[in-house]
C-alpha positions, 0 to 999 in steps of 0.5 A: 208818192203824190200829195195825195196819198201822202195826206191819206197815209198821215191822216191814217197813221193819225186814226190809228194813233187815236185808236190805239192810245185812246186819245181824247177828241182834242187830241185827235184834232189836234193830230188831224190839224198837224197832219194837215198842216204838214200835208201843206208844208209838203205841198209848198216845199214840192212847188218851191222845188218846182219852181226853182228847177223851172228858174234853173232850166230856163237860167241854163237855157239863156246861157246855152242861147247867149253861147250860141249866138257868140259862137256864131259871131266868131264863125263869121269873123272867122269866115270874113277873115278867110275871105279878107286873106284870100283876097290879099293873096290874090 
């Protein structure tokens, strides 16, 4: 559920509670304020999770690139060793 739908759901619940319970205006305003704060907290949490995921993906990509570079160097060393061994036999 996206943040917009969550916000409407929370505000709908607040309005429903206000109508059913006969809350005073100040109670309703407090509930609305709390609902908005909850919505903002949810957005912040989602944003933080997205940032953490992005950072983890970047770290994994960096490690994979480093491993690929090391594998390339090892293959080049092996190729050179084979060439040297072949020259010595001849």
